[in-house]
C-alpha positions in Angstrom: 0.0 0.0 0.0 2.8 2.4 0.9 6.2 2.3 -0.8 9.2 3.7 1.1 11.8 2.7 -1.5 12.0 6.2 -3.0 12.7 9.6 -1.6 9.1 10.8 -2.0 6.2 10.0 0.3 2.5 10.4 -0.6 1.4 12.9 2.1 -2.3 13.2 1.7 -4.9 14.0 4.3 -8.5 15.1 4.5 -8.5 18.9 5.0 -11.9 18.7 6.7 -10.9 16.2 9.3 -9.4 17.4 12.6 -5.9 16.4 13.5 -3.1 17.5 15.9 -2.3 21.1 15.3 1.1 22.0 13.6 3.2 24.9 14.7 2.2 28.4 14.1 2.7 29.7 10.5 6.0 31.5 9.9 5.5 35.1 8.8 7.1 36.0 5.5 9.7 38.7 6.2 12.7 39.9 4.3 15.9 41.8 5.3 15.7 45.6 5.3 19.2 46.9 4.7 20.3 50.4 5.5 23.7 50.4 3.8 26.6 52.7 4.8 27.6 55.5 2.4 30.4 54.2 0.1 33.5 56.1 -1.0 33.0 56.2 -4.8 35.8 58.6 -6.0 38.6 57.5 -3.8 39.4 54.2 -2.0 38.6 54.1 1.8 41.3 55.3 4.1 41.4 51.9 5.9 42.5 50.1 2.7 46.0 51.7 3.0 46.4 50.5 6.6 47.8 47.0 6.8 46.2 46.2 10.2 42.7 47.5 9.2 42.3 46.0 5.7 39.6 43.7 4.4 41.6 40.5 5.0 42.5 41.5 8.6 38.8 42.3 9.4 37.5 39.0 7.9 40.2 37.1 9.8 38.9 38.6 13.1 35.4 37.3 12.5 34.7 34.4 14.9 30.8 34.2 14.9 28.0 35.5 12.8 27.3 38.3 15.3 30.8 39.7 14.6 29.6 40.8 11.1 28.6 44.4 11.5 28.1 47.5 9.4 31.9 48.0 9.5 32.1 44.9 7.3 30.0 46.5 4.6 32.0 49.7 4.9 35.2 47.9 4.2 33.8 46.3 1.1 32.7 49.7 -0.1 29.8 48.5 -2.2 27.1 50.8 -3.7 23.6 49.3 -3.3 20.5 49.8 -5.5 17.4 47.7 -4.7 14.0 47.0 -6.3 15.3 47.2 -9.9 13.3 45.8 -12.8 15.0 43.7 -15.5 15.1 46.6 -17.9 17.1 48.6 -15.4 19.6 45.8 -14.9 20.2 45.5 -18.7 20.3 49.3 -19.3 23.9 49.7 -18.1 25.2 46.9 -20.3 26.7 47.2 -23.7 26.0 45.3 -27.0 22.3 46.3 -26.9 21.6 44.1 -23.9 18.0 45.1 -23.6 17.2 43.4 -26.9 17.9 40.0 -25.3 15.0 40.5 -22.8 12.0 38.6 -24.3 9.1 41.0 -25.0 5.8 40.4 -23.3 4.3 39.4 -26.6 6.3 36.2 -26.3 3.9 35.0 -23.6 1.3 34.6 -26.3 1.2 31.6 -28.7 3.5 32.1 -31.6 0.7 31.2 -34.1 2.5 28.8 -36.4 -0.5 28.9 -38.8 0.3 32.5 -39.9 2.6 32.8 -42.9 5.9 34.4 -42.5 6.1 37.9 -44.0 9.9 38.1 -43.8 12.6 36.4 -45.8 14.5 33.4 -44.4 15.7 34.6 -40.9 19.4 34.7 -40.0 20.4 31.9 -37.7 21.7 33.2 -34.4 24.3 31.1 -32.5 25.4 31.1 -28.9 28.9 31.2 -27.6 28.9 27.4 -27.4 27.9 26.9 -31.0 24.3 26.0 -30.3 21.3 27.6 -32.1 19.9 30.4 -30.0 16.4 29.6 -28.6 13.5 31.4 -30.2 10.0 32.4 -29.2 8.6 28.9 -29.6 11.1 27.5 -27.1 10.3 30.3 -24.6 6.5 29.8 -24.9 6.6 26.0 -24.6 8.2 26.5 -21.2 6.4 29.6 -20.0 2.9 28.1 -20.6 3.6 25.5 -17.9 4.0 28.3 -15.3 0.6 29.7 -16.1 -1.1 26.6 -14.6 -3.0 27.0 -11.4 -1.2 25.5 -8.4 -4.0 23.1 -7.5 -4.5 21.9 -11.1 -0.8 21.2 -11.4 -0.6 19.3 -8.1 -3.7 17.3 -9.0 -2.0 16.3 -12.2 1.1 15.1 -10.3 -1.1 12.9 -8.0 -3.1 11.6 -11.1 -6.3 12.7 -9.5 -8.9 14.5 -11.5 -9.8 18.0 -10.4 -13.5 18.1 -11.5 -13.8 18.6 -15.2 -10.3 19.8 -15.6 -8.3 17.5 -17.9 -4.8 16.5 -16.8 -2.2 19.1 -17.6 1.0 18.3 -19.5 3.9 18.9 -17.3 7.2 18.4 -19.1 9.9 21.0 -18.6 8.8 22.2 -15.2 7.6 18.9 -13.7 10.3 18.8 -11.1 9.6 22.4 -10.2 6.0 21.6 -9.5 7.0 18.7 -7.3 9.4 20.9 -5.3 6.8 23.6 -5.0 4.3 21.1 -3.6 6.8 20.0 -1.0 7.3 23.6 0.0 3.6 24.2 0.2 3.2 21.7 3.0 5.0 24.2 5.2 4.0 27.6 3.8 0.4 27.2 2.5 -1.9 28.8 5.1 -4.9 29.2 2.9 -7.2 26.8 4.9 -5.6 27.0 8.3 -8.3 26.4 11.0 -7.2 26.0 14.6 -9.6 24.7 17.2 -9.0 24.6 21.0 -9.1 21.4 22.9 -12.3 20.3 24.6 -11.0 21.0 28.1 -9.9 24.5 27.2 -11.6 27.7 26.2 -10.8 29.4 22.9 -7.6 31.5 23.5 -7.2 34.8 21.9 -3.8 34.0 20.4 -4.8 31.0 18.3 -4.1 31.9 14.7 -6.9 31.3 12.2 -7.3 31.9 8.5 -9.2 35.1 9.2 -7.3 36.2 12.3 -3.5 36.4 12.1 -3.5 36.1 8.4 -5.2 39.2 7.0 -7.6 38.9 4.1 -6.4 40.5 0.9 -9.0 43.1 -0.1 -7.6 43.9 -3.5 -7.4 40.3 -4.9 -7.1 40.2 -8.6 -9.8 38.5 -10.7 -8.4 35.8 -13.0 -9.5 34.6 -16.4 -8.9 31.2 -17.9 -5.3 31.0 -16.8 -5.1 32.9 -13.5 -4.9 32.3 -9.8 -5.1 34.0 -6.5 -1.8 34.7 -4.9 -0.8 31.9 -2.5 1.3 33.9 -0.2 0.5 37.6 -0.6 3.0 40.0 0.8 1.8 43.0 2.6 4.6 45.4 3.3 4.6 47.0 6.7 6.3 50.1 8.1 9.1 47.9 9.5 10.2 46.8 6.1 9.0 43.2 6.0 5.6 41.7 5.2 3.2 39.1 6.4 1.5 36.2 4.6 -2.0 36.2 3.1 -4.8 33.8 3.8 -6.5 33.2 0.4 -4.0 30.7 -1.1 -5.1 27.7 -3.2 -3.9 24.3 -2.2 -3.4 20.8 -3.6 -2.8 17.3 -2.5 0.5 15.9 -3.4 3.4 13.8 -2.3 6.0 15.4 0.0 9.6 14.4 0.2 10.8 12.7 3.3 14.3 14.0 4.1 15.6 12.5 7.3 13.9 10.3 9.9 12.2 13.2 11.6 10.3 14.4 8.6 9.4 10.8 7.5 8.0 10.0 11.0 6.0 13.3 11.1 4.5 12.7 7.7 3.4 9.2 8.6 1.8 10.3 11.9 -0.1 13.0 10.2 -1.1 11.4 6.9 -1.7 7.6 7.4 -5.1 8.2 9.0 -7.3 9.8 6.3 -10.8 9.1 7.7 -10.6 10.5 11.2 -8.3 11.7 14.0 -4.8 10.4 14.2 -4.7 7.0 15.9 -2.0 4.3 16.2 -1.9 1.7 13.5 -3.2 -1.5 14.9 -3.8 -3.7 11.8 -3.3 -7.4 12.6 -1.9 -8.0 9.1 1.9 -8.0 8.7 3.4 -5.0 7.1 4.1 -5.1 3.3 7.7 -4.0 3.9 10.0 -4.2 6.9 11.2 -0.9 8.0 14.6 -0.4 9.5 14.6 -0.2 13.2 15.9 2.8 15.1 19.3 2.3 16.7 19.9 4.4 19.8 23.3 5.9 20.5 25.5 3.6 22.7 26.2 6.6 24.9 22.6 7.7 25.4 21.6 8.2 29.0 19.2 5.9 30.8 15.5 6.4 30.5 15.2 7.5 34.1 17.7 10.3 33.5 16.2 11.6 30.2 14.2 14.7 30.5 11.1 15.1 28.3 11.8 17.3 25.2 10.4 20.8 25.8 7.5 21.7 23.7 8.3 24.2 21.0 7.2 27.8 21.9 5.1 28.0 18.7 3.3 24.7 19.2 -0.4 24.9 19.8 -2.9 22.7 21.7 -6.1 21.5 20.2 -6.9 20.4 16.7 -6.3 21.7 13.3 -7.9 21.5 9.8 -5.9 22.5 6.8 -2.9 21.4 4.7 0.2 22.2 6.6 2.3 19.7 8.5 4.7 22.3 9.9 5.8 25.9 9.4 8.4 27.5 7.2 11.1 27.4 9.9 10.7 23.6 10.1 10.9 22.9 6.3 14.1 21.1 5.3 16.5 23.4 3.5 16.9 20.9 0.6 13.2 21.5 -0.4 14.0 25.1 -1.2 17.2 24.2 -3.1 15.5 21.6 -5.2 12.6 23.9 -6.0 14.8 26.8 -7.1 17.1 24.6 -9.0 14.2 22.9 -10.8 12.8 26.4 -11.7 16.1 27.4 -13.4 17.0 24.1 -15.1 14.5 24.4 -18.0 15.7 27.9 -18.7 19.5 27.1 -18.6 19.1 23.9 -20.6 17.6 25.9 -23.5 21.0 27.6 -23.7 23.2 24.5 -23.3 24.0 25.4 -19.6 23.9 22.9 -16.8 23.6 23.4 -13.1 26.1 21.6 -10.8 27.6 22.2 -7.3 31.2 23.1 -6.7 33.4 20.0 -6.7 35.8 21.8 -4.4 34.7 23.7 -1.3 33.6 27.2 -2.3 36.1 29.5 -0.6 36.6 33.2 -1.1 40.3 34.1 -1.1 41.2 37.4 0.6 45.0 37.6 0.5 46.1 34.7 2.7 42.6 34.3 4.3 40.3 31.6 3.0 36.7 32.6 3.8 34.1 29.9 3.2 30.9 31.0 1.5 27.5 29.4 0.7 26.8 28.5 -2.9 23.9 26.1 -3.5 24.5 25.5 -7.2 26.3 27.1 -10.2 25.4 27.3 -13.9 28.2 26.0 -16.1 28.6 25.9 -19.8 29.2 22.5 -21.3 32.3 22.3 -23.6 31.9 21.8 -27.3 34.4 19.0 -27.3 32.4 15.8 -26.6 35.4 14.0 -25.2 36.0 16.7 -22.6 32.3 16.8 -21.9 32.2 13.1 -21.1 35.2 13.5 -18.8 33.3 16.0 -16.7 34.8 19.3 -17.9 32.9 22.5 -17.3 33.3 26.1 -18.4 32.4 29.2 -16.6 30.8 30.0 -14.2 27.8 31.7 -15.8 25.8 32.5 -12.7 25.2 31.2 -9.2 22.4 30.1 -6.9 22.4 30.8 -3.2 19.5 29.5 -1.0 19.4 30.4 2.6 17.2 28.9 5.4 16.9 32.1 7.4 13.3 33.1 8.2 11.4 35.6 10.4 13.7 38.5 10.1 13.3 41.0 12.9 11.7 38.6 15.3 14.5 39.1 17.8 14.4 42.9 17.5 17.8 43.0 15.6 16.6 43.5 12.1 19.5 45.7 11.1 22.1 43.1 12.3 20.3 40.3 10.6 19.9 42.2 7.4 23.6 43.1 7.4 24.6 39.5 7.9 22.4 38.3 5.1 23.8 40.9 2.7 27.4 39.9 3.6 26.5 36.3 2.7 25.1 37.4 -0.6 28.2 39.5 -1.3 30.4 36.5 -0.4 28.8 34.4 -3.1 29.0 37.2 -5.7 32.7 37.9 -4.9 33.4 34.1 -5.2 31.8 34.0 -8.7 33.8 37.2 -9.6 37.0 35.6 -8.5 36.4 32.4 -10.5 35.5 34.4 -13.6 38.7 36.4 -13.2 40.8 33.2 -13.4 40.5 33.1 -17.2 43.8 32.4 -18.8 45.6 32.0 -15.4 47.1 29.0 -13.6 46.7 28.4 -9.9 49.7 29.0 -7.7 49.4 26.5 -4.8 50.1 27.6 -1.3 53.8 27.2 -0.4 55.0 27.1 -4.0 58.7 28.1 -4.2 59.1 27.9 -0.4 62.0 25.9 1.1 59.7 23.6 3.1 58.2 22.3 -0.1 61.6 21.6 -1.9 64.2 20.7 0.7 64.1 17.5 2.8 63.5 18.0 6.4 66.4 17.4 8.8 68.8 16.5 5.9 67.0 13.3 4.9 69.9 11.0 5.6 69.6 7.2 5.7 68.4 5.7 9.0 67.4 7.3 12.2 64.5 9.3 10.7 61.2 10.0 12.3 59.3 6.8 12.9 62.5 4.7 12.2 64.7 3.6 15.2 67.2 1.7 13.1 70.8 2.9 12.6 73.0 3.1 9.5 74.3 -0.4 9.7 70.8 -1.8 10.1 69.7 0.1 7.1 72.5 -1.3 4.9 71.8 -4.8 6.2 68.1 -4.5 5.4 69.0 -3.2 1.9 71.2 -6.3 1.2 68.6 -8.8 2.4 65.5 -7.1 1.0 65.2 -9.4 -1.9 65.5 -12.5 0.2 62.9 -11.5 2.8 60.3 -10.2 0.3 56.8 -11.1 1.4 54.1 -11.9 -1.1 51.9 -9.0 -2.0 48.6 -9.0 -0.1 45.6 -9.0 -2.4 41.8 -8.8 -1.9 39.3 -11.4 -3.0 38.9 -9.8 -6.4 42.6 -9.9 -7.0 43.3 -6.3 -6.5 46.2 -5.2 -4.2 45.4 -4.2 -0.7 45.6 -0.4 -0.4 48.0 0.6 2.3 47.5 3.9 4.0 50.8 5.8 4.7 51.7 6.4 8.3 51.8 10.0 9.6 55.6 9.8 9.6 55.6 8.9 5.9 53.2 11.7 5.1 55.4 14.1 7.0 58.3 13.2 4.8 56.5 14.0 1.5 57.5 17.3 0.0 54.6 19.0 -1.7 52.7 22.2 -1.9 49.3 22.8 -0.3 46.1 21.3 -1.7 44.7 23.2 -4.7 41.6 25.2 -4.5 40.8 25.4 -8.2 38.9 22.6 -9.8 41.3 20.9 -12.3 38.4 20.0 -14.6 37.0 23.6 -14.9 38.0 25.9 -17.7 37.5 29.2 -15.9 36.1 31.9 -18.2 34.2 35.1 -17.8 31.3 34.1 -20.0 29.4 37.0 -21.3 32.0 39.6 -20.3 32.7 42.4 -22.8 36.4 41.9 -23.7 37.0 45.6 -24.3 36.3 46.7 -20.7 37.7 46.1 -17.3 34.3 45.8 -15.7 32.5 42.4 -15.2 28.9 41.8 -14.5 28.3 38.9 -12.1 24.8 37.4 -11.6 23.4 35.3 -8.8 19.9 34.0 -7.8 19.2 34.6 -4.1 16.4 32.7 -2.4 14.6 33.2 0.9 11.3 31.7 2.1 9.7 30.7 -1.2 10.9 33.7 -3.1 13.8 34.4 -5.5 15.6 37.6 -6.4 18.2 38.3 -9.1 21.4 40.1 -8.0 23.9 41.8 -10.3 27.3 42.9 -9.2 29.3 45.2 -11.4 32.9 44.9 -10.4 36.3 46.2 -11.7 39.3 44.0 -12.2 41.5 46.4 -10.0 39.0 45.8 -7.1 39.5 42.0 -7.5 43.2 42.4 -7.6 43.1 44.4 -4.3 41.1 41.5 -2.7 43.6 38.9 -3.9 46.8 40.8 -3.2 45.8 43.3 -0.5 47.7 46.2 -2.2 46.4 49.2 -4.1 47.3 49.4 -7.8 50.4 51.4 -8.6 48.7 53.0 -11.6 45.1 53.7 -10.6 42.5 53.0 -13.3 41.1 56.0 -15.2 37.6 55.3 -13.9 37.6 56.7 -10.3 34.6 54.4 -9.3 36.7 51.2 -9.6 36.9 51.0 -5.8 33.2 50.8 -5.3 31.4 47.8 -6.9 27.7 48.4 -7.6 25.2 45.8 -6.4 21.7 45.9 -8.0 18.8 43.6 -7.2 15.3 42.9 -8.2 12.3 42.6 -6.0 11.4 39.3 -4.4 9.4 37.1 -6.8 7.0 34.7 -5.2 7.2 31.2 -6.8 3.6 30.5 -5.7 2.3 33.5 -7.7 1.7 33.1 -11.4 2.6 36.7 -12.4 5.8 36.7 -10.3 7.2 33.4 -11.6 6.4 34.4 -15.2 8.2 37.7 -14.8 11.1 35.9 -13.1 11.4 33.5 -16.0 11.3 36.3 -18.5 14.1 38.2 -16.8 16.3 35.2 -16.2 15.8 34.2 -19.9 17.0 37.6 -21.0 20.1 37.4 -18.7 21.0 34.0 -20.0 20.5 35.1 -23.6 22.9 38.1 -23.0 25.6 36.1 -21.2 25.5 33.3 -23.8 25.6 35.5 -26.8 28.2 34.8 -29.5 31.0 37.1 -30.5 30.5 39.2 -33.5 33.3 37.6 -35.4 32.0 34.1 -34.6 28.5 35.2 -35.7 29.8 36.5 -39.0 31.8 33.4 -39.7 28.8 31.1 -39.0 26.6 33.2 -41.4 29.2 33.0 -44.2 29.5 29.3 -43.8 25.8 28.8 -44.1 25.7 31.0 -47.1 
């Protein structure tokens, strides 16, 4: 009846039946940054001080609370928020705004109409592929116009009245990920009831109480939907969630034993209140037993787990099994990744995580940053593509699990920390794009401790060896006589012997490399005639995404890598202040928001993957 072999679990329950109440819904809030005033014309004074530079400051950070406004002041970044995609493309060269799909592309191409123009010129991308056209865009975009409940009903193969099953092809994984997130964020039918022994408290949230009703809800035609999580901006800079969201019934992924157990307890009983399973029949599949830690204390000494502060007594009717703070972070990563994959695949770009730990290098300081996934261009050489080679990066994806900003009364500090995390990811992408044509210099290269043997390296008497010179010579003469047969495994392979710490200490080598040996680093989409580079990253919080663009100068990157100001300052005085622009937060549950997000990301990918003019002319001449 139930299959536990996969990673997904059918989590269905009757929304009209009462069951134990989940935690209170998590309000949807966002960081509200008040950035410091940057120094645009001249570098900050602290950059010239060795003990107060960027690397020294980041080296002094020990915990997240150490990140303050001073950190942003040292980075000297100019901020511009709430930009539309036309504004992001306006500062770029090569007619960048023409790569943004017009809104007419959201309509059917109308293949029945005869073409009024001559044979169109074939446009190629930087990887040699044919550039996607309006038909490719519309085939993908129309799947995002579906109502949430209709798409979720199609996934469960359950009819939704007279609605025929929808065709989910490119964005099928996205709808599965969105369904998993909705089990923690969808508050459209929340209905809390007090227990029988208690009176109705005033602080129990209901669908019409804590979650305000949206008065200006948009009417929808054939392909429309009420917003699932409407954001109402407040004076404090962050919003709360709406109550008129649609909902569906769909499988939810079980990540970890806690989520699996919670889903079973809440969903196995679909005809009444939750009750223990007492069927006399044997189970269809034996589940693995729980193994307790060998060092766990005795039952008598174990204190009961304290009840969460946001837990409620009584019963509940609705869809949620938890709140946004309890949702596994992997749900958000999978959903955002599945939203971008159909767009990037149209341009021959794949999404993959870093195969080496993502580390931002600030002189001699290695600062770890968060990067959920990265868009890479596949090489044109099929042999290198099979070997796992990648080119880029093109853009990055950073998903963060932080919720409920400002709940602790420290909204400014939380906003600053979140912004520094975003800047860390953008600077990492900028460093990787700046490695084009360079070779990594490992740590310790050219130093004496990586070239000269330690303590002379004479025979006998070394670390871990108590024999003398005579014993060493004797062992050398009788080595062939006393050779032992090589130990082998059952399959015939040799037994792998791990070197001892003393043997590892004797090896002369440089530090471990940070660069991926199978990545051809390249600033894809950068204008070769300028020193400025545009770095893009998708940032995700709650169930929203925002596109970030960092315009950064090569001299600024050199200062971060070397720690010294350039001897010949660039002609552009604003080189010392990168400019960070960002769009608004797009709600993935809202039809209009996710359509606009796809249109903007499509335009960014089209601009970054454009072919050079020389390559475009050669391809046109070859076809002629």
